[in-house]
N, C-alpha and C positions, 0 to 999 in steps of 0.2 A: 504494500499500500503505501501510494506516495504520500510525501509530508503533509501537502494541503489538505488532502482525504484523511488523513490521521488527526489535524486539526477540527476538521468539521465533527470527525467522531467523538473525539474530546470536547467540544463545547455541548455536543448532544446530552454527554455523559454527565457535565457538570450541570447543565439547566436542569435536569431531570431528577439528578442525584441519585441516578440508578443506571447499572449495566444491564439489569437485563430489562429495563424501559426502552432504554435506549436501540437495544438490539433490536425488539420490536419494531420499533419506529423507522430504522434504518434498513429494517430485511437483513440483518447479519444475524450469524450467531453468538452468541454471549463471550464462546473463547475468542474469535474474531476481534470481536472489540475490546475484549483484553489484552489482546496481541497489541492492537492499532494503540492502545494508551502506552502499554509497556517500552514500544519501540520508539514514540513520543519523548517519554521521558528517558529512556536512553540515548537519543539524537542530543536532547537539551540538556544532559546531565543533571537533572534535578527530577525529585518527586513530584509530580502535579495532585493527585489525588491521594488520600486517606482512606480506605475501605475499612467499613468494619461490618460485623454480622446485619446491622440493619440499617445501615445509610452510607451513602459516599459523600466524602468532605473535601473541599478544595485546600489545599495546603496553601501559606501565604506566596509561596514561588506559584502556585497554580492559580491565584488571584489575578496574579500580574499577567499571567501568561493568556489566562481567560480572556481578558481584555482585549490584549494584542491580536489573539486569534481573532476572536469576535471582530476586528476591525478589517483585518488582512480577509476576513471570507465575504466581508460585505464590500467591500472595495474589490473582490474579483466577482462577488454577482454584479456590481455595477458595472465593470470592465465587458463582461459577457452582454451587459443589454445595451450599452452604448450604442452603437451602430444600429441596432433596430430602429425601423420606424414606427412611432408612435409607444414605444415601449415606457415612458414616461419615468418617473422617479420609484425608485425602490429600495429595499435595503432597511436596516435600523439605522436610527438617527440616535443617539443619545447626548440628551442637554442636561443642563441645570440652570436655575435661574431662584431667585428670593422669591418666597411665599408669595407677597403680595403681587408681585409682577405676574405671576403663573396664575393666582386666582383673580386678579382684576383686570388685566390685559389680555394674558394668552390664551387662558382655557376658553372664554367666552367666544373667541374667534377661531378655535384650531377645530373644530368640525369643518367648517370651510376648507381651511387648507387640507384638511385630510379629505375631503370628498373629491378635491381637485388631484389628489395622488393616493388614490386608494390603495398602492401598493407598498406605501412607505409605514415604517413603524417606528414612531415615538416614544423614547423612556425619556420621561420629563422626570428629572431629580427634584425638587422643591424645597427649599432648606434655606437658613442662614448663614450655614458654616462654611469655611472656604473649603472646597474641593480640591482635591488632588486632580488637574486635570489630565496629566499624562499617566500618571499611575492607575485613575480610576476608568481611563478609557473614554473621557468625554469627549463628544465631536465640537460642541460650544458651549460656551455659558454667558449669561448675562450676568455682570455686575453691577451693583449700585454703590457709589461711595467711591471714594479715595482709592487708587490701585494699590498695588505692593509690586515692587519690581519684580519684573519673572522674563521669560525667553516666549512667553506667549504674544501673539500679533493680536494688537486692539484695535477694535472698530469703535470710535465712540459714536454714540447716538443720540446725546442731547443732554439735557440735564433736568431732574425734576425740582419743579416748585417747592418750597416748602410752607408749612402751615404750623402754628401755633395752635392749641386748641386743648380744650376740657368738656367735661360733662356740664351739664346744667347743674346737677346736682352738686359737683363739687364747688360751682361758682357762689352757689347759694350759700353754700357754708362758709367758704372762704373770701368771697367777693371778687369782683370782675378787676382783674389789674389795667390801668391804664397807662401805666409807663413802667421803666424798671425800677423806680422806687417803690412801687406798690408789690412787688415779689416778695419783700420781707414778709413773713409768714404764710408764704405761700411753700409745695412742694413738687418736685417732680416724678415722673415715673422714669425710672433709670435703665436705660436701652445698654445693656453691655454684654457683648459676643462673648467675653471672658469675665464670668461675676468674680466679684471678689477683688476689682480692680479699684482704680481713680474713683474720685468722689463725683456725684451727679453734677451735670453742668447744663446752663441755659447758656448757646450760644446764639450770637446775633451778630449781622453784620450792619458796621457804622463808620462813615468815613471812610468806605473804601477797605477798610481792616476788619478782621471776625476777631472776636471778643465773647470771652467766657464768663459767666458769673456761677460762681460755685452755689448752690441750693440743696437743702435736704431731699430726700427721697426716702417714700415710707417701702418702696418696692423696687428691686433691681430684676430685671425680665433680660432673655437672650434669644429670644425670637420676635418677630414683627407681631405674629399674631397675639401672643399674651402682650403686647406693649400695647397696643388698640384695646385687648379687652380690659386691663387694668384703668385704661382711662375711662372706658365706659363704665367702669364701676365705681368712679370717682374718687381714684388712688391719687390722681394727680396730673400734671400739664405734661403734655407731650409735645415734639416736634418730629412731624412725619411729612412724607412726600403728600403733596394735595391730592393726587389722582388714586391715590388709597383709600381717601376719609371721603371722597367730594359727596358719595351717596349718604353718609353718617351727617354730615354738614348740612347737607339739602334737607334732611330728616328732620332737623334740630336736636339730633341724640349726642352731637359734638356741636360748641360753640368757638368758632375761631377766635384768638383774641390777641392782642400786641401784633398787631400787622405790621406796624414800622419796624419791628425788630425780631425779621425773622431770620431764621440759619442759613447758612450757603447753601445756594442750590446744590444738589447731589448729581455729579456725573454720572450717566447711563454709559455702558460699555459692553460690546461684544468681545469677547476673549477666545481665541482657537490656537490651535499649536502650530508650530512654525515646520508645516509641512509643505515640501515643495509640489504637492497636487493636492487642493481642497478638493473632496468628492462634490458632485454637484449636487447631491441632496443635502448638505451641508451648506454650501454655497446658496441654494435657494432658499432654504430656512433662514438662513442669516437675514439675506434679501426682503425676507415675509417680515421677521423680527423688525427690523431698521423700519419698515412701511407702517408696521403698528404702532413705534414710538412716535412717530412723528405726530398723532395728535395726541399724547400725553408728554412727550418731554422735550420742551420747549429750547 
């Protein structure tokens, strides 16, 4: 069995966590599947799968190999259909983006995109943590906020306008601040990807410079859903992109405050690996995301 076919067998076993089920789906004997995995492990010089009496688990090297194999197999599938008339996009697309971007912008429009490309399979990771694009096998990711230095290619999409807001219940208890001097006695909901770090800060732009004012926080959270929920519960003031709060503001469930002291707009960026060839499905998806963002990231 050639190396590419062996990779396909390995991916199927890993997906199903079963040699027997993989053999049934591939129309092979279980012995042939085991042989293909052994040959691949021998060729790569590492163990890819940990076998137990009940289940099959990928080793750390197996997980890394799995993502690379999936990418190579998808690329080969795209190459095979590249010159077929009317073939369209196909294969797997693995992307990551913040929870709010996925929920408020991408998911409502994704059915229309997939209707245009029915042979495309999208794996959408939605998290506020910083994923490892290369190691975890992502084709592209959307990032909101300042970027860390990396070897990834960056495609700017614009900036999210920020808004300060609180719940009506919170403002009824603490009053509505009209200026920075009124923030004494107020508290923030602290958004901190790494909990237990710096003190909570109210950020604002004045005179072309970014200023930060430390304020107490009753609660600190590490994801955008909890951040929004804490504000709705009356736990404090938040500073967040307007696009994710527009409906809540329109409904009166949140109230904008201190409009003249908004935080610096947050850059929105598409990142993708520095490969010589970007798959057509990845390029098309990134173009679609960029078009979606035109109405949200000025």
